[in-house]
C-alpha positions as CSV (number, residue, x, y, z in Angstrom):
1,M,4.8,-9.2,34.9
2,F,7.8,-10.8,33.5
3,E,8.5,-13.4,36.1
4,G,9.8,-16.7,34.7
5,H,9.9,-15.4,31.5
6,D,12.8,-16.0,29.3
7,P,14.5,-12.2,28.9
8,Y,16.0,-13.0,25.5
9,L,12.8,-14.1,24.1
10,V,11.0,-10.9,25.6
11,A,13.5,-8.7,24.0
12,L,13.2,-10.4,20.7
13,S,9.4,-10.2,21.0
14,V,9.6,-6.3,21.4
15,A,12.2,-6.1,18.6
16,I,10.1,-8.3,16.2
17,A,6.9,-5.7,16.9
18,S,9.1,-2.7,16.4
19,L,10.5,-4.1,13.1
20,G,7.0,-5.2,11.9
21,G,5.6,-1.8,12.8
22,Y,8.4,0.2,11.0
23,T,8.0,-1.7,7.9
24,G,4.1,-1.3,8.1
25,F,4.2,2.1,9.1
26,A,7.0,2.9,6.4
27,L,4.4,1.4,3.4
28,A,1.5,2.9,4.8
29,A,3.1,6.5,5.0
30,R,3.1,6.3,1.1
31,I,-0.4,5.2,0.3
32,R,-1.8,8.4,0.0
33,N,1.1,9.3,-2.5
34,A,0.7,6.0,-4.8
35,P,-1.7,5.9,-7.5
36,G,-4.1,3.2,-8.6
37,V,-3.1,-0.3,-8.0
38,S,0.0,0.7,-6.2
39,N,-2.2,2.3,-3.4
40,R,-4.0,-1.1,-3.0
41,M,-0.7,-2.9,-2.9
42,L,1.0,-0.9,-0.4
43,L,-2.5,-0.9,1.9
44,A,-2.2,-4.8,1.5
45,G,1.5,-4.7,2.4
46,A,1.3,-2.2,5.2
47,A,-1.4,-4.4,6.9
48,A,0.0,-7.6,6.3
49,F,3.4,-6.4,7.9
50,L,1.7,-5.0,10.9
51,A,-0.4,-7.9,11.5
52,V,2.7,-10.4,11.1
53,G,4.8,-8.3,13.3
54,I,1.8,-8.1,16.2
55,W,0.9,-12.2,15.6
56,T,4.8,-13.1,15.5
57,M,5.5,-11.2,18.8
58,H,2.5,-12.6,20.6
59,F,4.0,-16.2,19.9
60,V,7.3,-15.2,20.7
61,G,6.0,-13.8,23.8
62,M,4.4,-17.3,24.4
63,L,7.7,-18.9,23.9
64,A,9.3,-16.7,26.5
65,A,6.4,-17.8,29.0
66,P,6.8,-20.3,31.5
67,L,4.2,-22.6,30.3
68,P,3.1,-26.1,32.0
69,P,4.8,-29.2,30.4
70,D,3.2,-31.1,27.5
71,T,1.7,-27.7,26.1
72,V,0.7,-27.8,22.8
73,Y,-1.1,-25.5,20.4
74,L,-4.2,-26.2,18.9
75,V,-3.7,-25.4,15.0
76,L,-7.6,-23.9,14.1
77,P,-7.6,-21.3,17.1
78,T,-3.8,-20.4,16.3
79,I,-4.9,-19.5,12.6
80,I,-8.0,-17.8,13.6
81,S,-6.3,-15.7,15.9
82,F,-3.9,-14.6,12.7
83,L,-6.9,-14.2,10.5
84,I,-8.4,-11.6,13.4
85,C,-5.2,-9.6,13.3
86,A,-5.0,-9.4,9.9
87,L,-8.4,-8.6,9.3
88,V,-8.8,-5.7,11.9
89,V,-5.4,-3.9,10.8
90,G,-6.5,-4.1,7.1
91,I,-10.1,-2.8,7.8
92,S,-8.5,0.2,10.3
93,L,-5.8,1.0,7.7
94,F,-8.5,1.4,4.9
95,F,-10.9,3.2,6.7
96,V,-8.3,6.2,7.7
97,S,-6.8,6.0,3.9
98,I,-10.2,7.0,2.3
99,G,-11.5,10.5,2.5
100,E,-10.6,13.1,5.3
101,P,-9.5,11.4,8.5
102,S,-11.5,13.2,10.9
103,L,-10.8,12.5,14.8
104,K,-14.2,10.5,14.9
105,R,-13.1,8.1,12.3
106,V,-9.3,7.7,13.7
107,V,-11.0,7.0,17.3
108,F,-13.3,4.3,15.9
109,S,-10.6,2.6,13.9
110,A,-8.3,2.6,17.0
111,V,-11.0,1.4,18.8
112,L,-11.8,-1.4,16.1
113,L,-8.1,-2.1,16.0
114,G,-7.5,-2.0,19.4
115,V,-10.3,-4.7,20.1
116,G,-9.2,-7.0,17.5
117,V,-5.7,-7.1,18.5
118,A,-6.9,-7.9,22.2
119,S,-9.3,-10.6,20.5
120,M,-6.3,-12.3,18.6
121,H,-4.3,-12.5,21.9
122,Y,-7.2,-14.0,23.6
123,V,-8.1,-16.4,20.9
124,G,-4.4,-17.4,20.4
125,I,-4.1,-17.9,24.4
126,H,-7.2,-20.4,24.2
127,G,-5.2,-22.4,21.3
128,L,-3.2,-23.8,24.5
129,S,-3.8,-27.1,25.1
130,G,-2.6,-29.4,27.8
131,P,-3.6,-30.8,31.7
132,F,-4.9,-27.5,32.5
133,T,-7.5,-24.7,32.0
134,I,-6.9,-21.0,31.9
135,Q,-8.2,-18.1,34.1
136,H,-7.9,-14.6,33.5
137,D,-8.2,-11.4,35.8
138,E,-11.0,-9.4,34.9
139,S,-8.9,-6.2,35.7
140,M,-6.0,-7.2,33.6
141,V,-8.1,-8.0,30.8
142,L,-9.7,-4.6,30.8
143,L,-6.1,-2.9,31.2
144,S,-4.7,-5.0,28.2
145,V,-7.6,-3.9,26.2
146,A,-7.2,-0.3,27.0
147,V,-3.6,-0.6,26.0
148,A,-4.3,-2.3,22.7
149,I,-6.7,0.6,22.0
150,V,-4.1,3.3,22.9
151,T,-1.7,1.4,20.8
152,A,-3.9,1.3,17.9
153,Y,-4.6,5.3,18.2
154,G,-0.6,5.7,18.3
155,G,-0.1,3.6,15.2
156,L,-2.9,5.0,13.3
157,R,-1.8,8.6,14.0
158,A,1.8,7.3,13.0
159,F,0.0,6.4,9.3
160,L,-1.5,9.5,9.0
161,A,1.6,11.8,9.8
162,Q,3.1,10.1,6.9
163,Q,6.6,11.0,8.4
164,E,9.9,9.5,7.9
165,G,13.1,9.4,9.3
166,L,13.3,9.8,13.2
167,R,10.0,10.2,13.9
168,L,9.0,6.8,11.8
169,I,11.6,5.0,14.3
170,V,10.3,6.6,17.3
171,S,6.7,5.7,16.2
172,A,8.0,2.0,15.7
173,I,9.6,1.7,18.7
174,A,6.7,3.1,20.6
175,F,4.7,0.7,18.7
176,G,6.6,-2.4,19.6
177,V,7.1,-1.5,23.4
178,A,3.0,-0.8,23.4
179,V,2.2,-4.1,21.6
180,S,4.5,-6.1,23.8
181,G,3.1,-4.2,26.9
182,M,-0.7,-5.4,25.7
183,H,0.6,-9.0,25.8
184,Y,2.5,-9.2,29.0
185,T,-0.1,-7.3,30.6
186,A,-2.5,-9.7,29.5
187,M,0.0,-12.7,30.5
188,H,0.4,-11.2,34.0
189,G,-3.4,-11.8,34.7
190,M,-3.4,-15.4,33.4
191,H,-3.6,-18.7,35.7
192,F,-3.3,-22.1,34.6
193,M,-5.6,-24.4,36.9
194,P,-4.6,-28.2,36.6
195,L,-6.8,-31.1,35.6
196,T,-7.0,-34.3,36.5
197,D,-5.7,-37.0,34.0
198,E,-9.6,-37.9,33.4
199,A,-10.7,-34.6,32.6
200,H,-7.6,-33.8,30.1
201,R,-8.4,-37.2,28.1
202,H,-11.7,-35.8,27.2
203,L,-10.1,-32.4,25.6
204,G,-7.6,-34.5,23.1
205,G,-8.6,-35.1,19.4
206,S,-8.2,-31.7,18.0
207,L,-5.1,-30.9,15.6
208,A,-2.5,-29.7,17.6
209,A,1.3,-28.5,17.0
210,S,4.3,-28.8,19.7
211,Q,6.3,-25.8,20.8
212,Q,9.0,-27.0,18.5
213,I,6.7,-26.5,15.7
214,L,5.4,-23.3,16.6
215,S,9.4,-22.1,17.1
216,I,10.1,-23.1,13.5
217,V,6.8,-21.2,12.2
218,V,7.8,-18.2,14.3
219,A,11.4,-18.2,13.0
220,V,10.2,-18.1,9.5
221,L,8.2,-15.2,10.1
222,C,10.9,-13.5,12.0
223,F,13.0,-13.9,8.8
224,V,10.2,-12.3,6.8
225,I,9.7,-9.4,8.9
226,A,13.8,-8.9,8.9
227,A,13.7,-9.2,5.1
228,G,10.9,-6.6,4.8
229,F,12.4,-3.9,7.3
230,L,15.9,-4.3,5.3
231,L,14.1,-3.8,2.1
232,S,12.2,-0.7,3.5
233,L,15.6,0.8,4.0
234,V,16.8,0.4,0.5
235,P,16.0,4.1,-1.2
236,D,13.1,4.4,-3.6
237,P,14.9,5.0,-6.8
238,R,11.9,6.9,-8.0
239,R,12.5,9.6,-5.8
240,Q,15.8,10.6,-7.6
241,T,15.4,13.5,-9.7
242,V,16.6,11.9,-12.9
243,V,14.8,11.8,-16.3
244,P,16.2,8.6,-17.9
245,A,15.5,7.9,-21.8
246,M,12.2,8.3,-22.7
247,A,10.1,6.2,-25.3
248,G,11.5,6.2,-28.7
249,D,14.8,7.2,-28.0
250,P,16.4,4.5,-25.8
251,T,20.0,5.4,-26.3
252,A,19.6,9.3,-24.8
253,P,21.6,10.2,-21.5
254,A,19.8,10.5,-18.2
255,V,19.2,14.3,-17.6
256,E,18.9,15.4,-13.8
257,V,16.4,18.2,-13.7
258,A,15.4,20.5,-10.8
259,A,11.8,21.7,-10.2
260,P,12.6,25.7,-10.9
261,L,14.3,24.8,-14.1
262,L,11.2,23.0,-15.2
263,A,9.1,25.6,-14.2
264,A,10.9,28.0,-16.1
265,A,11.1,25.6,-19.1
266,S,7.4,25.0,-19.1
267,P,5.5,27.5,-21.9
268,R,3.0,29.6,-20.1
269,P,0.5,30.4,-23.3
270,V,-1.1,27.7,-24.5
271,S,-4.3,28.2,-26.6
272,A,-5.6,24.7,-26.8
273,P,-7.6,23.4,-23.5
274,L,-6.4,20.6,-21.3
275,G,-8.5,18.0,-23.2
276,G,-7.2,18.5,-26.6
277,V,-8.2,20.1,-29.7
278,G,-11.7,20.6,-31.1
279,Q,-13.4,21.5,-27.4
280,P,-15.8,24.5,-27.2
281,P,-14.2,28.0,-25.7
282,R,-13.5,27.9,-21.9
283,A,-14.3,30.3,-19.1
284,A,-11.7,31.8,-17.4
285,P,-9.6,29.6,-14.8
286,V,-10.8,29.6,-11.3
287,P,-8.5,31.2,-8.6
288,R,-9.6,28.5,-6.1
289,L,-10.8,24.9,-5.7
290,P,-13.4,23.9,-3.5
291,V,-12.3,20.8,-1.1
292,E,-14.2,18.8,1.7
293,G,-13.2,18.8,5.4
294,A,-14.6,17.4,8.6
295,D,-15.9,20.8,9.7
296,G,-17.4,21.8,5.9
297,T,-16.1,23.0,2.5
298,H,-12.8,25.0,2.5
299,F,-11.0,26.7,-0.9
300,I,-7.4,26.1,-1.9
301,D,-5.5,28.5,-4.3
302,T,-4.7,26.8,-7.6
303,A,-1.1,27.9,-7.4
304,D,-0.6,25.5,-4.1
305,V,-2.2,22.4,-6.4
306,R,0.0,20.0,-7.7
307,S,-2.2,17.3,-8.8
308,V,-5.9,16.3,-9.3
309,R,-6.9,12.5,-9.3
310,A,-10.3,11.2,-10.2
311,D,-12.1,9.3,-7.6
312,A,-15.5,8.0,-8.7
313,H,-17.6,11.1,-9.5
314,Y,-15.4,13.4,-7.3
315,T,-11.5,14.2,-7.5
316,R,-8.8,14.6,-4.9
317,V,-6.8,17.5,-5.1
318,H,-3.1,17.1,-3.7
319,D,-1.2,20.1,-2.3
320,G,1.9,19.2,-1.8
321,T,1.2,17.8,1.8
322,R,-1.9,15.9,1.6
323,E,-5.0,14.8,-0.5
324,R,-8.4,16.2,0.0
325,M,-11.8,15.5,-1.7
326,C,-12.8,18.1,-4.4
327,P,-16.5,17.7,-5.3
328,W,-15.6,18.3,-8.8
329,S,-15.6,15.7,-11.5
330,I,-12.2,15.2,-13.1
331,S,-14.0,16.6,-16.4
332,E,-14.9,19.6,-14.4
333,A,-11.7,20.3,-12.9
334,E,-10.1,19.9,-16.4
335,A,-12.3,22.6,-17.6
336,Q,-12.1,25.0,-14.7
337,L,-8.0,24.8,-14.1
338,D,-5.6,27.1,-16.3
339,P,-4.5,25.3,-19.4
340,S,-1.0,26.8,-19.2
341,L,-0.1,25.6,-15.9
342,F,-2.1,21.9,-15.7
343,L,-2.1,19.3,-18.1
344,R,-4.5,16.1,-18.3
345,V,-1.3,13.3,-18.3
346,H,-4.1,10.5,-17.9
347,R,-7.6,9.7,-18.1
348,S,-7.8,9.7,-14.4
349,H,-5.0,12.7,-13.4
350,I,-4.0,16.4,-14.2
351,V,-0.8,17.7,-13.0
352,C,0.4,21.2,-12.4
353,I,3.5,21.3,-14.8
354,P,5.6,24.2,-12.9
355,H,5.5,21.5,-9.9
356,V,7.1,18.3,-11.7
357,A,10.2,17.5,-10.4
358,S,11.1,14.3,-12.3
359,V,10.0,12.3,-14.9
360,R,11.1,8.7,-15.5
361,R,9.8,5.9,-18.0
362,E,7.7,3.1,-16.8
363,G,6.4,0.4,-18.8
364,D,4.5,1.8,-21.7
365,G,3.9,5.1,-20.1
366,A,5.8,7.5,-17.6
367,V,5.8,8.5,-13.9
368,L,5.8,12.1,-12.7
369,E,6.9,13.4,-9.3
370,L,5.6,16.3,-8.0
371,D,7.4,18.6,-5.3
372,G,6.2,19.4,-2.0
373,P,6.7,18.9,1.6
374,S,5.1,15.3,0.5
375,P,6.1,14.4,-2.8
376,H,4.1,12.0,-4.6
377,R,3.8,10.3,-8.1
378,V,1.5,10.6,-10.8
379,P,1.2,8.3,-13.9
380,V,1.6,9.2,-17.5
381,S,-0.3,7.3,-20.1
382,R,1.5,6.6,-23.5
383,A,-0.6,8.8,-25.5
384,K,0.4,11.9,-23.4
385,I,4.2,11.2,-23.2
386,A,5.3,13.4,-26.2
387,E,3.2,16.2,-24.9
388,V,4.5,16.1,-21.5
389,K,7.9,16.1,-22.9
390,A,7.3,19.2,-24.8
391,R,5.7,21.0,-21.9
392,L,8.8,20.1,-19.6
393,G,11.1,21.2,-22.5
394,L,12.7,18.0,-23.1
395,A,11.4,17.2,-26.7
396,T,14.2,15.7,-28.7
397,R,14.9,17.0,-32.4
398,R,15.5,14.7,-34.9
399,H,18.3,15.2,-37.4
400,A,17.9,13.8,-40.9
């Protein structure tokens, strides 16, 4: 399979795919824990790094291959191959990031992604131009597509696991080896058939780039992937349990806050409902919330609920591990939950105050981090900052 290939470039192609996979998976693992615009930016970033990693690995592998002399790369098929890769990666990640990811949905996304990656490879291969035609062994084509689908399934499972540390590293390495395996499997079944000079003259006229130009493009993309990988290793300051100065008191010192302390500081009896003053009397709080799963409706205890997020006419309930869809609207959830424990901190977000692990200033508002096996963050609107501080026992006293 690697006969005639440059071993150093082969190793580099595997490393590039692994680095791209690590960066993409690290961003994808944060998607479900990020609100609003951040969610979409993480999805776009994850898709971009995975696509660039796959595409760059492909062309590093092409530079490692023993191609015929005078081979050039047609620009249009080369660009189309990248667009195919970016499109299928983005669609697949989006498809499994909404709702409850059932096995059927993950398998469908994996097939879509695998076929798309294989299509990217063969479109890129047929961007090669020179005094030859390219033929493929059908058995190797089918095997490479199968490898791509299995690779895609493993990558999506790593995305859904939302894990960090050693498991993320192992997933990224497996992703890099598998994507490279798909490429070199397809290359093993590819053959160059020489053309006569007269036949080759009829193939000219298209915009093309030499291997030297492609090497420069690939080198730049390798730098981008390496930079993204290094940035993904920088600790996220939003995960620190430090409460900086809030609005209105910029000179106040930072205070480290632990979740149990916040739970103890949170006042339990609150007479006002979640939405504020002037609402009619409310019914007794419900002990459980309904959530939708692939096999029907389930119920989770409100004691396990960390936050509730509006999603169109429905909501998403976070239990400290993952989000699940709830058939209630945000207003209905607000009316049903215990106001001594839950507070609506934003028009689209309700949080359980005893589960708040940290709070920090961000723009005109603030951000709360909630505890659990998979901590996540919730935005606080500017109008709710004072109430949140009071509920957390952080209200400052003004001296005349």
